[in-house]
C-alpha positions in Angstrom: 103.0 -45.8 50.2 101.8 -48.6 47.5 104.3 -48.8 44.6 102.4 -48.8 41.7 103.6 -49.0 38.0 103.7 -45.7 35.9 100.7 -45.1 34.0 98.6 -47.9 35.8 96.4 -45.3 37.6 94.4 -42.3 35.7 92.2 -39.8 37.3 89.8 -38.0 35.0 87.9 -35.1 36.2 84.0 -34.7 34.7 84.0 -31.1 34.1 80.9 -29.1 36.0 80.3 -27.5 32.7 79.5 -30.8 31.0 82.4 -30.4 28.4 83.0 -33.7 26.7 86.2 -35.8 27.3 89.3 -34.7 25.6 91.0 -37.3 23.3 93.6 -38.3 25.7 90.8 -39.0 28.5 89.0 -40.9 26.2 92.2 -43.0 25.2 92.8 -43.8 29.1 89.0 -44.9 29.4 89.1 -47.1 26.4 92.5 -48.7 27.9 91.3 -49.3 31.3 90.5 -52.7 32.7 88.8 -51.2 36.1 86.7 -47.9 36.1 85.9 -46.5 39.6 83.8 -43.6 40.2 80.0 -42.7 41.2 77.3 -44.4 39.2 76.4 -41.3 37.6 79.9 -41.2 36.0 80.2 -44.5 35.3 77.0 -44.4 33.3 77.8 -41.3 31.5 81.4 -42.2 29.7 80.1 -45.2 27.9 82.6 -47.7 28.9 83.3 -50.5 26.7 82.2 -54.0 27.4 84.3 -56.1 29.9 85.6 -53.1 32.0 85.1 -53.8 35.8 82.6 -50.9 37.4 83.4 -50.3 41.0 81.0 -48.0 42.3 82.1 -45.8 45.3 81.0 -45.3 48.7 83.4 -44.6 51.6 87.0 -43.3 50.6 89.3 -45.8 52.6 87.6 -48.9 51.5 87.8 -47.6 47.9 91.6 -47.0 48.3 91.9 -50.5 49.3 89.7 -52.0 46.2 92.0 -49.9 44.0 95.1 -51.0 45.5 94.0 -54.8 45.4 93.1 -54.3 41.5 96.6 -52.7 40.7 98.3 -55.6 42.5 97.3 -57.8 39.3 99.1 -57.8 36.1 98.1 -55.6 32.9 95.9 -53.6 35.1 94.7 -50.2 34.3 92.6 -48.4 36.8 90.5 -45.0 35.9 89.3 -43.2 38.4 86.3 -40.6 37.8 85.9 -37.5 39.7 83.9 -34.2 39.9 85.2 -31.3 38.3 89.2 -30.8 39.0 90.2 -33.8 41.1 93.1 -31.6 42.5 90.9 -29.0 44.1 89.7 -30.4 47.6 89.6 -33.7 45.7 90.5 -37.4 45.4 94.3 -36.4 44.0 95.4 -35.9 47.8 94.6 -39.2 49.1 95.5 -41.1 45.8 99.0 -39.4 45.8 99.6 -39.9 49.5 98.6 -44.0 48.8 100.1 -44.5 45.6 102.6 -41.8 45.0 102.3 -38.8 42.8 104.5 -40.1 40.0 101.8 -43.1 39.8 99.3 -40.7 38.6 98.2 -39.3 35.2 95.7 -36.7 35.9 93.0 -35.0 33.4 91.3 -32.3 35.3 87.9 -31.1 34.3 86.4 -27.5 35.1 86.2 -26.9 38.7 82.5 -26.2 40.3 83.9 -23.0 41.7 84.9 -21.9 38.3 81.8 -23.0 36.7 79.8 -21.1 39.5 82.1 -17.8 39.2 81.6 -17.9 35.2 78.0 -18.5 35.7 77.8 -15.4 37.8 80.0 -13.3 35.4 82.8 -12.8 38.2 86.3 -13.1 38.5 87.6 -15.1 41.2 91.3 -14.9 41.5 90.4 -12.7 44.7 87.9 -15.2 46.2 88.7 -17.3 49.3 87.7 -20.9 48.7 86.7 -23.2 51.4 85.4 -26.3 51.9 82.6 -27.3 54.4 82.3 -31.0 53.3 83.3 -33.3 56.3 84.3 -30.2 58.1 83.2 -28.1 61.0 81.1 -25.3 59.0 82.3 -22.6 61.6 85.5 -22.2 59.6 83.4 -21.5 56.3 81.3 -19.0 58.6 84.3 -16.9 59.8 85.7 -16.9 56.6 82.2 -15.6 54.8 82.3 -12.9 57.5 85.7 -11.4 57.0 86.3 -11.6 53.2 84.1 -9.9 50.5 84.3 -13.0 47.9 84.0 -16.7 49.4 83.2 -19.6 47.8 82.2 -22.7 49.9 82.0 -26.0 49.0 79.2 -27.7 50.6 78.3 -31.2 51.8 75.6 -32.8 53.8 74.9 -30.9 57.2 77.0 -27.8 55.5 75.0 -26.4 52.7 73.1 -23.0 51.8 70.5 -23.5 54.5 72.8 -24.2 57.5 75.6 -21.5 56.4 72.6 -18.8 55.9 71.4 -19.9 59.4 74.8 -18.8 60.9 75.2 -15.8 58.9 71.7 -14.2 58.9 72.5 -12.0 62.0 76.0 -11.8 61.5 76.7 -10.7 58.0 73.7 -8.7 57.0 75.3 -7.5 53.9 76.1 -10.7 52.4 74.2 -12.4 49.4 74.2 -16.0 48.3 74.6 -17.2 45.3 73.8 -20.7 45.2 75.1 -22.9 42.2 72.7 -26.0 41.8 73.2 -28.8 39.5 76.3 -27.6 37.7 77.0 -29.5 34.7 73.2 -30.4 34.0 72.3 -28.5 31.2 68.3 -28.9 32.1 68.7 -28.2 35.7 71.5 -26.0 36.1 71.0 -22.6 37.8 72.1 -19.8 40.1 70.0 -18.4 42.6 70.5 -15.2 44.4 69.1 -15.4 47.7 70.0 -13.5 51.1 71.1 -15.6 54.1 67.8 -15.4 55.7 66.1 -17.0 52.6 68.6 -19.8 52.4 68.0 -20.7 55.8 64.3 -21.3 55.3 64.5 -23.6 52.4 65.6 -27.2 51.8 68.1 -27.5 49.0 69.2 -30.4 46.8 72.4 -31.0 44.4 74.1 -28.0 45.7 78.1 -28.0 45.0 79.1 -24.4 45.9 77.8 -21.4 47.5 79.2 -18.0 46.7 78.8 -15.5 49.5 79.4 -11.9 48.3 79.5 -8.4 49.6 78.2 -7.1 46.4 79.6 -3.6 47.0 83.1 -5.1 46.9 82.8 -8.0 44.4 84.9 -6.6 41.9 88.3 -5.8 43.2 91.1 -4.2 41.6 93.3 -6.1 39.4 95.3 -8.7 41.3 98.7 -10.4 41.0 98.4 -12.9 43.7 95.3 -15.0 43.7 93.2 -15.9 46.9 92.7 -13.5 50.1 94.7 -10.2 50.1 98.3 -11.0 51.5 99.0 -10.7 55.2 99.5 -7.0 56.2 103.1 -5.7 55.8 102.9 -3.7 58.9 100.7 -4.2 62.1 100.6 -2.7 65.6 99.8 0.6 63.6 100.5 3.8 65.1 97.5 5.2 67.0 97.3 8.3 64.5 95.9 5.4 62.0 92.8 5.1 64.0 90.2 7.9 64.9 89.8 7.6 68.9 88.9 9.9 71.7 91.1 11.4 74.4 94.0 8.9 73.9 91.3 6.0 74.5 93.2 3.7 72.5 95.2 0.6 72.8 99.0 1.9 72.3 100.7 0.1 69.8 103.4 -1.8 71.8 100.5 -3.4 73.8 98.9 -4.1 70.4 101.9 -5.7 69.2 102.1 -8.2 72.0 98.5 -8.9 72.1 98.4 -9.7 68.1 101.3 -12.0 68.8 99.6 -13.9 71.5 96.3 -13.8 69.7 97.8 -15.2 66.5 94.5 -14.0 64.3 94.2 -15.8 61.0 92.0 -16.9 58.3 88.9 -19.0 59.7 89.5 -17.6 63.4 86.7 -15.6 65.2 88.1 -13.0 67.5 86.1 -10.8 70.3 87.3 -7.3 71.2 85.8 -6.5 74.3 85.9 -3.0 75.6 87.2 -2.2 72.2 87.0 1.7 72.2 88.0 2.6 68.6 88.3 -1.1 67.6 92.0 -1.0 66.7 92.5 -4.6 68.1 89.7 -6.1 66.2 90.8 -4.1 63.1 94.2 -5.5 63.2 93.1 -9.1 63.8 90.7 -8.5 60.6 93.6 -7.4 58.4 95.4 -10.8 59.1 91.9 -12.3 57.9 90.0 -13.3 61.1 86.5 -12.6 61.5 86.3 -10.0 64.3 83.4 -8.3 66.6 84.2 -5.0 68.8 82.1 -5.0 71.7 81.9 -1.2 73.1 79.3 0.0 75.5 79.5 3.8 74.2 77.5 5.0 71.2 80.2 7.6 69.8 82.7 4.5 70.3 80.5 2.1 68.0 80.3 5.0 65.4 84.4 5.2 65.6 84.7 1.5 65.0 82.5 1.8 61.9 84.6 4.7 60.7 87.9 3.0 61.4 87.1 -0.5 59.7 85.9 1.4 56.8 89.3 3.2 56.6 90.9 0.3 56.9 89.0 -1.9 54.2 88.1 -4.6 56.7 84.6 -6.1 58.1 84.7 -5.7 61.8 81.2 -6.0 63.3 80.4 -3.4 66.1 78.5 -4.7 69.0 76.9 -2.0 71.2 76.3 -3.1 74.8 78.1 -4.1 78.1 80.1 -7.0 78.7 79.5 -9.8 79.8 75.6 -9.6 79.3 75.8 -8.7 75.4 78.4 -11.7 74.8 75.6 -14.0 75.0 74.2 -13.6 71.6 78.0 -14.2 69.9 79.3 -17.5 68.6 82.4 -18.8 70.9 85.5 -17.4 70.0 89.0 -18.6 69.0 90.6 -15.9 70.8 89.7 -12.9 72.7 91.2 -9.3 73.7 89.8 -7.8 76.8 91.0 -3.7 76.9 88.5 -2.5 79.0 86.1 -3.6 81.9 86.8 -1.4 85.1 85.2 -2.9 88.0 83.5 -5.7 86.0 86.8 -7.1 84.6 87.2 -10.2 86.7 83.4 -11.2 85.9 84.2 -10.3 82.0 87.5 -12.6 82.1 85.3 -15.2 83.5 82.7 -15.1 81.0 85.3 -14.9 78.3 87.4 -17.8 79.3 84.2 -20.2 79.4 83.9 -19.6 75.7 87.2 -19.1 74.2 88.8 -21.8 72.3 92.1 -21.0 72.3 93.4 -17.7 74.1 92.2 -14.8 76.0 94.8 -11.7 76.3 93.8 -9.0 78.9 95.3 -5.7 79.0 95.1 -3.7 82.2 96.8 -0.9 84.2 95.4 -1.7 87.8 97.7 -3.8 89.8 95.0 -4.7 92.1 93.3 -6.8 89.2 96.2 -8.5 88.3 95.4 -11.6 90.7 92.0 -11.7 90.0 92.7 -12.0 86.1 95.0 -14.4 86.6 92.7 -16.8 88.8 89.8 -16.4 86.3 92.1 -17.7 83.8 93.4 -20.4 85.9 89.8 -21.5 87.1 88.9 -21.9 83.2 91.4 -24.4 82.7 94.2 -21.9 81.0 97.8 -21.6 81.3 98.3 -18.0 82.4 101.5 -15.9 81.7 102.0 -12.1 81.4 104.5 -9.1 81.3 104.3 -5.4 82.6 105.0 -3.2 79.6 107.0 0.0 80.3 108.2 1.6 77.1 109.4 5.2 76.4 109.1 6.6 72.8 111.4 9.2 71.3 110.1 12.6 71.3 111.5 16.0 70.0 112.7 18.8 71.9 113.5 22.3 70.6 116.9 22.6 69.1 117.0 19.6 67.1 117.3 17.1 70.0 115.4 14.2 71.6 114.3 13.0 74.6 112.4 9.8 76.1 108.7 10.3 76.8 107.4 7.4 79.2 104.0 5.9 78.7 101.9 4.6 81.0 103.1 1.2 82.4 100.2 -1.9 81.2 100.0 -5.2 82.5 99.4 -7.7 79.6 98.1 -10.9 80.9 97.0 -14.0 78.5 95.8 -17.7 79.0 96.3 -20.4 76.7 93.6 -23.2 76.8 95.3 -26.6 77.5 94.9 -28.6 74.3 94.1 -25.6 72.4 95.6 -27.3 69.2 92.2 -29.0 68.7 89.3 -27.3 67.6 87.1 -28.5 70.3 84.2 -26.3 71.3 83.0 -25.1 74.7 79.8 -27.1 75.3 78.2 -24.9 77.8 79.1 -21.9 75.5 78.2 -23.3 72.4 74.8 -24.7 73.8 74.2 -21.4 75.5 74.7 -19.3 72.2 72.4 -21.8 70.1 69.8 -21.3 72.6 70.2 -17.5 72.5 70.3 -17.5 68.6 67.0 -19.7 68.3 65.3 -17.0 70.4 66.2 -14.1 67.8 68.7 -11.5 68.0 69.5 -9.0 71.0 68.8 -5.5 70.2 72.4 -4.6 70.8 73.6 -6.8 67.7 72.1 -4.4 65.5 70.1 -6.9 63.2 67.7 -5.6 60.5 64.4 -4.9 61.5 62.1 -7.5 60.5 64.8 -10.2 59.7 63.5 -13.6 60.8 65.3 -15.6 63.5 67.2 -18.7 62.4 64.9 -21.7 63.0 65.8 -24.6 65.6 69.6 -25.0 66.1 71.8 -23.5 63.2 74.4 -25.6 62.1 72.6 -28.7 63.3 70.0 -28.7 60.9 69.9 -32.3 59.3 70.9 -32.0 55.5 67.9 -32.5 53.3 69.8 -35.0 51.0 72.5 -37.1 52.2 73.6 -38.0 48.8 73.8 -34.4 47.6 77.1 -32.8 45.8 80.0 -33.6 47.7 83.3 -31.5 48.0 84.9 -30.1 44.9 86.9 -33.1 43.1 85.8 -35.9 45.4 84.6 -38.9 43.7 80.9 -39.4 43.4 
């Protein structure tokens, strides 16, 4: 960490709402010897004569320039940034390099706050995700799982790319695209569907609000952000509608959830989902989830159960492994059914899973096949046999133990799964399938256009478009 005199480095946020600088920010600018920022910000603040201007490019060289200037005597550096520089912005890098005590920060209006204000919506219940310089899939999964998401955009990760990924996967979502925030003449907020967003080229976009409009106004909140992690999981079977006890028992679900580790930004497949209990529990932890089920009545139960638990789980009607080809690569997979096709299903899922595959099965004969399929795909493999007996009442106010059927739970973890690397073969196959249009099993709306080209790989129309919230530009 570079030692810097207190008060030598100030950070001023240029509010997205176009508000004038406050008195203290103006005082800091008037006392500056060096001003660092994007050209439009440097031009806008009216620097006094003699102040050195440094127009920014990449961040690392900029930090070196700032350190070089601060090594001199009687130097006062002011960094101009967009919006609130402490919100996905340059404050993190400056504090790491020079220490928090060296900074005086005057935040502006965040572009997220400005966009929600223009939309007339509160945002204490919104999930904010940055796609600037990051893998777009995290933003896609958050948009699928949560009813109110703000996506900070960047080159190659704007409304077109986001729309191309969501067009067939989140048919109830709409985008509010904020353009040129802070520019009184050109600022606007456009309402478009993901399909419409995918077909256009966009300039000067800083934030996209992705909304399920039916749930855009949540009850009054006391904790900001996504809803808290559920207080209970491995819910009792009675909390799901199911047929003839065709449901993953809560003891099995508890272990499966522990091995899957669902979290916000993840994408989970529940294959042979039955009533969708595992997918729903993963969605309660904030993950995006699909429930693959071959029976029509099972699909209806999945929809009803997801609605009852207030989560977004997309039912996929069809038989695995065939129907899996049109799905995006998952972080984790739970396989709760498959019969004779189970080894082939495990192989198909293991080729695509980024992190973990969990398999629940009753047949001893298939255990070696499942283990072999996981090992061949490069997974470490482990497992247990779960045998549980539940307390059951008897006449006379006494209790007995009622044994449940024994179940094997096997799991495989991809070696090096700490990274977010994608199975290249699976991702390429998935993108080719998307370019050809949706499978009928995916339930895409009739007449919905297929994404053009390769979604998520479309070149950004303007490489100098708005960077992430709070970034210097």
